[in-house]
N, C-alpha and C positions, 0 to 999 in steps of 0.2 A: 504494500499501501504504500503511494509518494503522496509529501504532502507539502503546505505550499507554506507551510510551518518550518521550524526549526524547531528542534526538542527543547531549548531553553523555551522561546515562545510559546510554546504549548504547557510546558512546564507553570508558566505563569498566567497563562491563559483558564488550566486545573486551579490554580490557587486561587483565582478570582469565579471560582463557578462556572466553567465554563462546560456544560458536558459533547461538545463538538472535540472538543481537544482529549479530555476523556477519552471517549473512544478512538482517537486517535492514537492516542499513546499504550492505549489497551492492544493494540494492534503488531506496535511498532515493539511491543516488550512483552504481551504475549509467552509468546513461544523459548525468547529469553528465561523467562519464569518456571514455567514448563522442566525446561530441562536440566536445571538449580532442585530444584525441586523431586524429581525422579532421579538423579541423583543420589542426592541422601535417602528417598524412601521407595523407591527403587519398584514402587509402585505407580501406573499411569494416571490409573483412576483415579488417588489419591493428593498427586500431582495436580492433574483438574481441577478439584477442589481447594486446593493451593494456590490455583490462580487467579480462584475466585474469588477467596477471601481474604488473597494481596489486593482485589483493583477494591474491594469491599471497602476496607482497610484504610487504603491513597484517598478514597472520595469522602470518606468520614473523618479523614485527617490532616486533609487539603490545606489545612490554611497553617501547619504546622510545617507545612516542609518548606525549607529551605533552598534557596533556587539558588546560590551560589558554592551548596555541598554538589558531589556528584548525586545524582539520581540514579543514579546503577547501582551506587552503592548502599542506598538508602533505600531503596527494591527489594533488593541479596538483601538485607537486612530484615525486614518485614518479613519477607517467604522463609529463611531463618527461624523468625519466631512461630511462624506460622507451625516447618516441621518440628518443631520442640513441641507444640503444644500437638500435633500429631502424638506423636511417641510417647507423649505421658499419656493418651488418652488408648497408645496400644498396651501400657503396660496394665490396666486395667480393664481389656478387650480384649477374651482369649482367643475369640472369630481373628480379629484385625491381628495379631502377632506371629496366628498361625498362618493369615494373609500377606505381610509382610516377609514370613522364614521360608514359605512357598515363592513367593517372586525375587530373593534373593537365592535362591536354589538355583532358579532358572536363570537369572541369569548369570550363576556364575557357568550354565553350560553353553556359554555361547562363546566366538571366539574374539580375542580382546578386539584383532583389525578387522573381524567383521561390524563391531562399532564403531572402532577407527576411521573406517571404511564410510560408514552413512552417517555420523555425526557433518564430515569430512564433503563428500557429496548433498549434504541438506546447503554447508555453506556454500557449495560454489555452486547450485542453483541459484540460492538466493544471490548472491549475489550478481549472474548473468539477470536476474529481475530488477536488478536495481541500476542496468543501468540504460539509459538513455534510448532511444524508440529504435531512433538509427543505429547506432552503436550493437543493442541484442542484435538487430538484425543482419546486419551484417556477419557477425561472431557467429549467430547460428548456422546462416548461408555457406562459410566456411570448414565449421566443424562437426553441425549435424549432416548437412547435405555434402560436403569435399567440393565446393564450387573454386574453382582459382579464384585471385585475387580482380586478373580478367572477366571474370563469367559472371562476378558477384558486380561491375560496375557498370557491365552492360545491363544485364538485368535488374540495377536501381535509378542510370540513365547518373551515375555518376561518374570521375576520373579513378584508373588504379589509384593513384598517389593517393584521391580521397580515402577509395577503401584502405589503402596499409596505413596510413594513420588512424582510421578511425580503429583498425584492429589492436594495433600498438597500443591506445589507449585502452583499451576493454580489458584485454589480459593483462597488465596494469593490473591495471585497479582491478581486476580479477585474485589474479595474487595476493592483494593487499588485501583486502577483503579476507578472504578464506583464509590467512596471514591472522588477523585479529580475531577473525568470527568462529577458530576450531580451538581456543581453550578449552572450549566443554566436552571435545573428545578429547583431549589428552586428559584430562577429569577421569571421567568415564574409563580409560585406558587405566591411569593409576591404581583407580578404585576397585577395578576390576581385576587385574592383577596380584592388589591386596586381598582381594576375598579368595585368591588362588592360594596363593604364599601360604595362608591363614586354614585352607581346608585338610 
């Protein structure tokens, strides 16, 4: 989802009670919150619940947000506390304890390489979706349809040099995006390896 506003502007609008800004922030951050919650709980259904609770708290406490502090750090802190609440509940709920155990056991059967690949693939496809329309089309024509720069230039009615420049910029952007958004993959890998060592 693209936005006409920067994160800073959206957060400022949220503090002022703008429901549209809240909806945009939800679209921008829900996947990050879900991934973080899933890493901690090993449960997709619980992670979904955590996402909903985090955003409810975010709306209720919007007047407490410090616009000059890291919003990502702030929202991760709320997520962490929601997960702690989940674990406290699990201590009193045998069904929840069994669900948590089953999810962790299932995760141990999955190859760390497979987890890493899935997370990196997600970051890669997210990066492509972030490209401006023309760059995205050129990149996909080259990588998915295996067209040459000359063929792309002819198909789109632009110069071969323009295609080359757009491809270089697209590749550079995708590399940067994947590099800065693959920390979740590394966390998943580390946790999975740690679990295997403790078995």
